[in-house]
C-alpha positions as CSV (number, residue, x, y, z in Angstrom):
1,M,-51.7,55.9,12.6
2,N,-52.9,52.3,12.6
3,T,-53.5,51.3,8.9
4,E,-55.6,48.2,9.7
5,F,-59.0,48.4,11.3
6,P,-59.8,45.6,13.7
7,G,-63.2,44.1,14.1
8,P,-65.9,42.5,12.0
9,G,-66.6,43.8,8.5
10,L,-69.2,42.4,6.2
11,D,-71.8,40.1,7.6
12,R,-72.5,38.2,4.3
13,E,-75.4,36.2,5.7
14,L,-77.2,39.3,7.1
15,A,-76.5,41.3,3.9
16,L,-77.9,38.5,1.8
17,S,-81.0,38.3,4.0
18,R,-81.6,42.0,3.5
19,V,-81.8,41.5,-0.3
20,G,-83.9,38.3,-0.1
21,G,-80.9,36.1,-0.8
22,D,-80.3,37.7,-4.2
23,A,-76.5,37.7,-4.5
24,E,-76.5,39.7,-7.8
25,L,-78.6,42.4,-6.2
26,L,-76.2,42.5,-3.2
27,K,-73.3,42.9,-5.6
28,E,-75.1,45.8,-7.3
29,I,-75.8,47.5,-4.0
30,A,-72.2,47.1,-2.9
31,A,-70.9,48.5,-6.2
32,L,-73.2,51.6,-5.8
33,F,-72.1,52.0,-2.2
34,M,-68.4,51.8,-3.1
35,E,-69.0,54.6,-5.7
36,D,-70.9,56.8,-3.3
37,Y,-69.2,56.5,0.1
38,P,-66.0,58.4,-0.7
39,G,-68.2,61.5,-1.6
40,V,-70.2,61.1,1.6
41,L,-67.0,60.9,3.6
42,T,-65.8,64.1,1.9
43,E,-69.2,65.7,2.7
44,I,-68.8,64.8,6.4
45,R,-65.3,66.2,6.5
46,A,-66.4,69.4,4.8
47,A,-69.3,69.9,7.1
48,A,-67.1,69.3,10.1
49,A,-64.6,71.8,8.8
50,R,-67.4,74.4,8.4
51,G,-68.6,73.6,11.9
52,D,-71.9,72.5,10.4
53,A,-73.1,70.0,13.1
54,K,-76.4,69.4,11.3
55,G,-74.6,68.6,8.1
56,V,-72.3,66.2,9.9
57,E,-75.3,64.5,11.5
58,R,-77.3,64.3,8.3
59,A,-74.4,62.9,6.2
60,A,-73.3,60.4,8.9
61,H,-76.9,59.2,9.4
62,G,-77.2,58.5,5.6
63,L,-73.9,56.7,5.5
64,K,-74.8,54.7,8.6
65,G,-78.0,53.5,7.0
66,S,-76.3,52.5,3.8
67,V,-73.5,50.5,5.6
68,A,-76.0,48.8,7.9
69,N,-77.3,46.9,4.8
70,F,-74.0,45.0,4.9
71,G,-74.2,44.2,8.5
72,A,-70.8,45.9,9.1
73,Q,-71.4,46.7,12.7
74,T,-68.0,48.3,13.4
75,T,-68.5,50.7,10.5
76,V,-72.1,51.4,11.6
77,D,-70.9,52.2,15.1
78,A,-68.2,54.6,13.7
79,A,-70.8,56.4,11.7
80,L,-73.3,56.5,14.6
81,Q,-70.6,58.1,16.8
82,I,-70.2,60.9,14.3
83,E,-74.0,61.2,13.8
84,R,-74.4,61.6,17.6
85,M,-71.7,64.3,17.8
86,G,-73.5,66.2,15.1
87,R,-76.8,65.8,16.8
88,A,-75.3,67.1,20.1
89,G,-73.7,70.0,18.3
90,D,-70.4,69.0,19.8
91,L,-67.8,68.5,17.0
92,S,-64.8,68.3,19.4
93,G,-63.0,65.1,18.5
94,V,-64.9,64.7,15.2
95,S,-61.7,64.6,13.1
96,E,-60.5,61.5,15.0
97,A,-64.0,59.9,14.7
98,I,-64.0,60.6,11.0
99,D,-60.5,59.0,10.7
100,T,-61.8,55.9,12.5
101,L,-64.8,55.8,10.1
102,A,-62.5,56.1,7.1
103,L,-60.4,53.2,8.4
104,A,-63.5,51.1,8.9
105,L,-64.7,51.9,5.4
106,D,-61.2,51.1,4.0
107,A,-61.3,47.7,5.7
108,L,-64.9,47.0,4.4
109,H,-64.1,48.0,0.8
110,P,-62.2,44.8,-0.2
111,E,-64.9,42.6,1.4
112,L,-67.5,44.4,-0.7
113,E,-65.4,44.1,-3.8
114,A,-65.2,40.3,-3.3
115,L,-68.9,39.8,-3.3
């Protein structure tokens, strides 16, 4: 498996604009996100393992909204793909999609830490 995730991560300018230019607030939001997202990823995996398409959709939707605050389009797109799979009730291929999302989050994490 590829351990590096290609593509854009944090869009610092966009993220700052979403918090009115308040760099300290952005750091706080990033810290909260970094604490929360591993649990949400676990929730998505567990819902997928149960075949709970609505649970997959709901958790992926929440994660997508949170990561959008950072302008991390690659990660947003990965979460959106999973959300759509859940909405369609078709979880075939969801494990691979979750792995892609996890790689995107792993790539974003150090960028958020550096804020």
